C-alpha positions as CSV (number, residue, x, y, z in Angstrom):
1,M,114.2,73.7,100.9
2,T,110.9,75.3,101.6
3,I,107.7,73.1,101.3
4,K,104.5,74.3,100.0
5,V,101.3,73.1,101.4
6,T,98.3,73.9,99.4
7,K,94.8,74.5,100.6
8,D,93.6,71.2,98.9
9,Q,96.3,69.3,100.5
10,V,94.9,70.4,104.2
11,L,91.4,70.0,103.3
12,E,92.4,66.5,102.2
13,A,94.3,65.6,105.3
14,S,91.6,67.0,107.4
15,K,88.6,65.3,105.6
16,G,86.0,64.3,108.0
17,M,86.5,67.1,110.2
18,L,84.5,70.3,110.5
19,Q,86.3,72.2,107.7
20,K,84.1,75.3,108.2
21,Q,85.4,78.5,106.8
22,F,85.6,81.7,108.7
23,Y,87.6,84.8,108.6
24,M,89.5,86.5,111.6
25,V,89.6,90.3,111.6
26,H,92.5,91.7,113.6
27,S,92.1,95.3,114.4
28,T,95.0,97.7,115.6
29,P,94.9,101.3,116.6
30,T,96.0,103.9,114.2
31,Q,96.5,106.9,116.1
32,G,96.3,106.0,119.8
33,M,93.7,105.2,122.1
34,G,91.7,108.7,121.8
35,P,90.1,107.9,118.4
36,V,89.5,104.2,119.5
37,M,87.5,105.2,122.9
38,E,85.7,108.0,120.6
39,N,84.4,105.1,118.6
40,L,84.0,102.4,121.0
41,A,80.2,102.7,121.7
42,V,79.2,102.5,117.9
43,H,81.6,99.8,117.4
44,L,80.2,97.8,120.1
45,D,76.7,98.4,118.9
46,H,77.9,97.3,115.2
47,Q,79.5,94.2,116.6
48,C,76.3,93.2,118.5
49,E,74.2,93.7,115.3
50,M,76.7,91.4,113.3
51,E,76.2,88.8,116.0
52,R,72.4,89.3,115.8
53,T,72.3,88.8,112.3
54,G,74.8,85.7,112.4
55,V,77.6,87.3,110.9
56,M,79.8,87.2,113.7
57,L,81.1,84.1,115.6
58,A,83.2,85.8,118.2
59,A,84.8,89.1,119.0
60,G,86.8,90.8,121.8
61,P,89.9,92.8,123.0
62,H,93.5,91.6,123.4
63,W,95.1,92.4,126.7
64,T,98.8,93.4,127.1
65,D,101.0,90.3,127.9
66,D,100.7,90.7,131.4
67,E,97.0,91.1,131.3
68,S,97.0,94.5,132.9
69,E,95.8,96.8,130.3
70,W,94.1,97.1,126.7
71,L,96.1,99.0,123.9
72,G,93.1,99.1,121.6
73,E,93.6,95.8,119.4
74,G,91.0,93.2,119.0
75,T,89.9,90.4,116.9
76,F,86.7,89.5,115.5
77,V,85.7,86.2,113.5
78,I,83.1,86.3,111.0
79,R,81.1,84.3,108.6
80,A,81.6,85.5,104.8
81,R,81.4,83.6,101.4
82,S,84.7,85.0,100.4
83,L,87.9,86.9,101.6
84,A,86.6,89.9,99.4
85,E,83.3,89.6,101.3
86,A,84.9,89.5,104.6
87,R,87.2,92.5,104.0
88,E,84.1,94.4,103.0
89,I,82.4,93.4,106.3
90,A,85.5,94.4,108.2
91,A,85.6,97.9,106.3
92,K,81.9,98.8,107.4
93,D,83.2,98.5,111.3
94,P,82.8,101.9,112.7
95,M,86.5,101.9,114.0
96,H,87.7,101.2,110.6
97,A,85.2,103.6,108.9
98,A,86.5,106.3,111.0
99,G,90.1,105.4,110.7
100,A,90.5,104.8,114.4
101,R,92.0,101.3,113.9
102,S,93.3,99.5,110.7
103,F,92.4,95.8,109.9
104,K,93.8,92.8,108.6
105,V,91.8,89.7,107.5
106,R,92.8,86.3,107.5
107,P,91.0,83.1,106.5
108,W,90.7,80.6,109.3
109,L,89.4,77.2,108.8
110,I,88.1,75.5,111.9
111,N,88.6,71.9,112.0
112,E,88.9,71.0,115.7
113,G,87.5,72.2,119.0
114,G,84.1,72.4,120.8
115,L,81.9,74.4,123.3
116,T,80.0,73.0,126.2
117,V,76.6,74.3,127.1
118,R,74.9,73.5,130.3
119,L,71.2,74.3,130.6
120,S,69.5,73.9,133.9
121,F,65.7,73.6,133.1
122,S,64.5,74.6,136.5
123,D,65.7,78.1,136.3
124,G,66.4,78.6,132.7
125,K,70.1,79.4,133.3
126,F,73.0,78.3,131.1
127,T,76.6,78.5,131.4
128,L,79.1,78.3,128.4
129,E,82.4,76.8,128.9
């Protein structure tokens, strides 16, 4: 017997936790690495612009399982008001607009976790753990 768990049930069970809605965009090559590499510079510029404007939470490539190479896959996590808006944002990525990669968007509710930031006042340097 399959048990269906609704969004409302998860929200109720995790009441008091962060419950911050984000969207994960998983991106995969459609025609090999040639088109990916041709669009990499404009893709990275676009990613940095989304970071500057507060749309992006995090992004980066996926290595192969032995961590020795990159086959063109990546994931980025964005802020959006809805799944439809997240898909619109993802479609504007130069990799996707050029057809070098396709994408899938999944809603992702962040409840647990944390970041540690250490700031040294004397030299203004910081580390993120």
